N, C-alpha and C positions, 0 to 999 in steps of 0.2 A: 504493500500500500504506500509506504514511504517512497519507494523507488518510483512508483507510478506517478505520485504527486510531483516529485522532482522533475521527472521527464515531461509532465504536463506543463510545469512552470517554464521549463526551458523552451518547449515548443511554442508557448504563447508569448515568450519574451518577458515574462514577469521577473522582477528582481528577486534574488534569493539573499536575504539579509546575511546569512552566514557566509556567503561567498563574496560579499562586498568588502573590498580591501581599502586600505588608506589611500592608495593611488586612485581607486575609483572615486573616492570622495573628493579628491583634489582635482578631478578632471574638469568639472564645470568651472570652478574658480580659475583653473589654468586657461580655459578658453576665454573667460572674461578678461584675464590679464593680457593674453595675447591680442585680443580684440582691441583693448585699450592702447597697448603699445603700438599696434599697427595703425590705429586711428590717429594717434599722435604723430606717427611718422608720415602718414598721408597728408595730414594737415600742415606739417612742416614743409612738405613738398609743395603744397598749394600756395604757400607764401614765398618760400625760398626760390623756387624755380622762376616764377614770373619776375621777381625782383632781380635775380641773377641775370636773366635774359635781358631785361631792360637796361641794367647798369653796364652790361658788357656789349650790347648792340646799340643802345640809345634809340631803339626803334619800337614804337607801340605796335606796328604791324607785325613785326617778327615775334614780339611777345604774344600777340593774339594767335599767331600761327602755331606757336609751341603749345599754347593752351588748347587749341583745337586738336593738335596731334595727341594730347593727353586725354582728351574727351572721347575721340572717335573710337578707340579700341575697346572701350568698356563693354559694349554690347557684343562685339565680335569675340572678345576674350571669354565672356561668360558663355556664349553659345557653343563655342568649340572646346572650351575647357571642361564642360560638363561630362562629355563622354570620356575624356582623359582622366578626370577625377574618379569616375566609376571604375575605370580599368586599373589605375594605379592604387586606389585606396584613398580614403579621405585624409587620414593623418599624413601619409607620404606626400600627397599633393599639397597639403598646407605647408609642410616644411620646405619642399622643393620650390614652391612659389615664393615663399619669403626669401629664401637664399638667392634665387634668381633676381628678384626685385631689388634686393640690397646691392648685389653686384652691379646691376644696371645703373642704379642711382649713383654709386660710388665712381663709376667710370666718368661721369660728367666733370666733377671737380678735379679728378686725376688728369684728364686731358687738358683742362684749363691750366693747371699748375705746370704741365709740361709744354704749355704754349702750343698745343696741337689741336685745340677745340675749334671746329668749324660749325657754322650754323646748321648744316644738314645733320651733323652729329646730334645736335640738340633735338631736332625733329625726330630722328630715328630713336634716340634713347628715351624721349618722352613717350613716344608711341609704345616702345617695348616695355617700359616701366609700368604703364597702365595695363598693357596686355597681360603681363606676367603676374600682376597683383590680383587680378580678378579670380583666378582659381583658388587662391588662398581664402578669400572671403567666402566663396561658394562652398569650399570643403569644410570650413569651420562651422558654417551654418548647417551643413548636412550631418555633422557629427552630433549635434545637440540632442535629437530624439533618443538615440540609444544611450548616450552617456547620462542623460537626465533620468531615463527609465531605470537604469541600473541602480541609482541611489534613491529612487522613488521621489524625485523632485518634479513638481508640476512644470509642464512646458512653459506656462505663462511666466513663472518665476525665473526659469533659466534664460528665456529669451529677453525678459525685461532687464536682467543683469547685463547681458551682452549688449543690448541696445543702449543701456545707460553708459556703459564704458565707451561706446562709440561717440555718444553725445559729449562725454567728458573730454575725449580726444579732440573734438571740434572746438572746445573752449580752450583747452590747455595748449594744443599744438600751435595755433597762431600766436598765442602769447609768448611761448618759448621761442618761436621762430623770430618774432620781432625783436626780442631781447638779444638772442644770439647773433643775429645779423649785425646788430649795432656793435657787438663786442668782437666777433671773430670773422665777420664777413659771410656773404651768402654761400660762397664755395665751400667753406668749412662746415656750414650748417648742413649741407647735403651729406657730409660724412656722418653727422649725427643721425640723419634720417636713415642712411644705410645701416647704422648700428641698431636702430629700432627693429628693422626687419630681422636682423640676426638674433636679437633677444626674443622676438616672437617665435622664430624657428626653434630656438633652444627650449623655450617653455613648452611648446607642443611636443617636440621630439623627446624630451626627457621626462615629462610628467604625464602626458596623456597616453593611456593605453587603449588602442582601438584596433580591433582585428580587421583584416582585409576581408571583404565579402567574397564569396565564391564566384559571383559573376564578375568581380573585378580581377580575379586571378585566373579565370577560365577553367576552374575546377568543376568537379561534379559531372553529372550526366547531361549537362545542358549543351545545346548546339554551339558550334564555334561562333565567336563573336563576329559581328558585322564590322565593316570599316568605320572609321571615325565619322564620315559623312552619313553612313547608315545609322549610327548612334544618334547623331544630331537630328536626323529625320525622325527617329523613334521618339525622341523627347518632344519634338514639335507635334507629332501625330498624337502622342499621349495627351498633350494639352488640348488639342483640337477636339478629341473625343471625350473629354471630361468637362461637362457643362459648368461645374462649379469653378474649376481652374480657369476655364475660358472666360468666365464672367469676371473673375479676379484680375486676369490679364488685361481685359478691356479697361477696367477701372484704373489699373496701374499705368497703362499707356496714357490715358487721358489726364490722370493726375500729374504725371511727369511733365506732360505738355503744359499744364497750367502752372505748376509750381517752380519749374526750372528757371523761369525768368524772374522769380520773385526777388531774390537778392542780387542776381546778376544785372538786372535792368530796372525793375520796378521800384524797389525800396530806395536806392540811391536818388532816383529822380523824384520820387514822392517826398523824401525828406528835404530835398533842395527846393522843390516848388512850393510845398505846403508849409515848411518850417524854416527853410533857408539855414539849415544847421547840420554840420557833420555829426555833432553830438546826438542829434535826434536820430540819425541813421544808426549810430552805435546802440542807442537805447532800444530802438525797434528790433534790431538784430538780436540783442540780448534778451528781449522779452520773448521772442520765439524760442530761443534756446532754453531759457529758464522754464518756460511753459512745457516744453518737450521733456525736460528732465523731471519736472514735477509729475507729469502725466505718466511717464515711464515708472517712476517710483510707486505712484498710486496703484498702477495696474500690477506691478510686481508683487505688491503686498496683498492686494485684494482680488486680483484677477481670477484665481482659481475658484473663488466663491461667487463670482458674478456670472450671470447668464451672458453668453458671448454675443448673441445676435442683438438683444436690446442695447448692449454696450456699443456694438458696431454702429447701430443706427443713431444712438445718442451722440457718439463722437462725430459722426458725419453732420449732425445738426449743429453741434457746437462749432465745428469747423466752418460751417456755412455762416453762422452768426458772426464769428470773428472776421471772416473775409468780407462780409458786407459792412461791418463797422468801419473798416479801414478807409475805403474811398469816401464814406459819408462823414468822416470825422474831420473837424478843424482843430481839435485839441490834441496835443501831444500825449496827455495823460490817457485820454480815451483810446488813442492809437496804440499805446503801450498795453492797455488792458486787452485790446483786440488781439495783439500779438500773443499775449499770455494765454488767452482762450484758444486761439488757433493752435498754438504750440502744444498746449495741454492735450487737445483732442488727438493730435497726431501720434503721441506716444502709444496709448492703448490701441488705436486704429491699426498701426503697423504691426503690433505684436499679435493681435487677433488674427490678422491675415497670415502671418508667418506660422503661427502655431497650427492653424487649420490645415495649411499645406503640409507641414511636417507630419501631421497625423494621417493624412489621406494618401500621400504619395508613398509607394513602396520604397523601402530603404535602398534597394538596388537601383532605383530610378531617380533618387534624389539629385544626384549630380547633374544628370541630363535635363531634368525638369527645371531645377533652379537655374541652370545655365541658360536654358531656352527662355526663361522668364526675364533674364537680363536684357532681352531685346527691347523691353519697355524703355530703356534709357535712350533708345534712338529718337524718342520724341523730344528729348531735352534740347538738342541743338535747334530743332525746328521751332520749339516754343520760344527760345531766346531770340531767334532771328525775327519771328513775327511780332513778338512783343516790342522789340526796338522799332520796327517799321510802324507798328500801330501807334506807339506813343508819338512819333514824329507826325503821323497823319491826323490823329483825332484827339490826342492829349492823354495825359496820365490818368485822370479820373475815369473817363469812359473805358479805358483798357482794364483798369482795376475792377470796374463794375462788370465787365465781360468775364473776367476771371472769377469773380464772386458768383456770377450766374452759372458758370461752368461747374463750380463746386456745389451749387444748389442742385444742378442736374445729377451729379454723382450721388448726393444724399437721396434724391427721389428714386434713382435706380436701385440703390441699396434697399430702400424701403419696399419697393414693389417687385423686385426681381426674385422669383421663387428659389432659384439655385443659390443665391447668396445667403439664404437662411442656413445653409449647410456649414457656415462658420461655427454654428453651435456644436459643442462637443457631443459625440455620439452617445446615445443612451447606453446604460450598462448592458453588456452582452451584445450590443449591436455593432456590426462591422462598420468601420469608417468608410 
């Protein structure tokens, strides 16, 4: 009877308390630490590379081209890295990605110090850096369900901790970059960034224990694996044939289109036109960040006790309220409150989506599906471009109101779309 019970627990993936080791208990904290370090590094890059390019080329055009080269491969990297992650294994992919990204970043200041850096080097290395970084993020996200299940940690709490560490990196990274650039110069800061990738690789490599899946190793009685392109197609086909994931993908694409220009184009112009103050821009950006952190902490603490679908709908309504308050506000205080409301709603909203996907996508498909979902970032450059053209054509307030109308449409779709109710956790004994 005892043997049968153990076999049943193993078959269902249930955690066995007597088999949980100290290393198992450290796995999620290690993922959180790696995500925080990696986020700090990425945000160091986002400040240091544009600054480095501008001070070395004195060209805004070339600075913009390098930024574009760093943005373009995000979707490409995610799409094609998914099958590679599923083949290599999640842990191995995370470590390799971090090491490769660190080397790529370190090449830039090395070439500069050797007086051998050309502009085309910057374009290629910015492209490669973003391309190689994508598999690391995808692989770490794919590891969460099994590692959390092993120590009986709710997915809501695990994903909240990881998202919170990413938000922390978005605050700490730019602050560190600005300080370090003043003391040691932008080139040396890029070495610090390369070091963060090495730290992330060491944390995952030494602390996290994660077995390679049989489908990743080509073991077992399964048919031989398809080509990389075949795996890419398999991930896309899986999404197309899953109504719930297809609905989430549609919302993510539209949301990226709406939100990508928010701080790249909209908020700087809004702060200048409405308040004529760079301080106002900083306060508005901080309000979104503080709100996101608060929302993430809130859902990390209470999320497992809250019904997901009402939370999902409620956050979409809060987001709509915040986005409408901004263009209609003439008060900086009201605008800051609007940023806090919008930011707060985004924390739980993102976590609910992530947890629902982690529960419903088979583990052996997580890399391919999460990689294919990264295609949503292709909407970002288009959103930034059209927002800039729109502001020049009809003004900042009408564009902000159009964005708010788009967010309202998302809330309506979430409320009426039957497939999106599947964000709710499956009932006891019910298949995901």
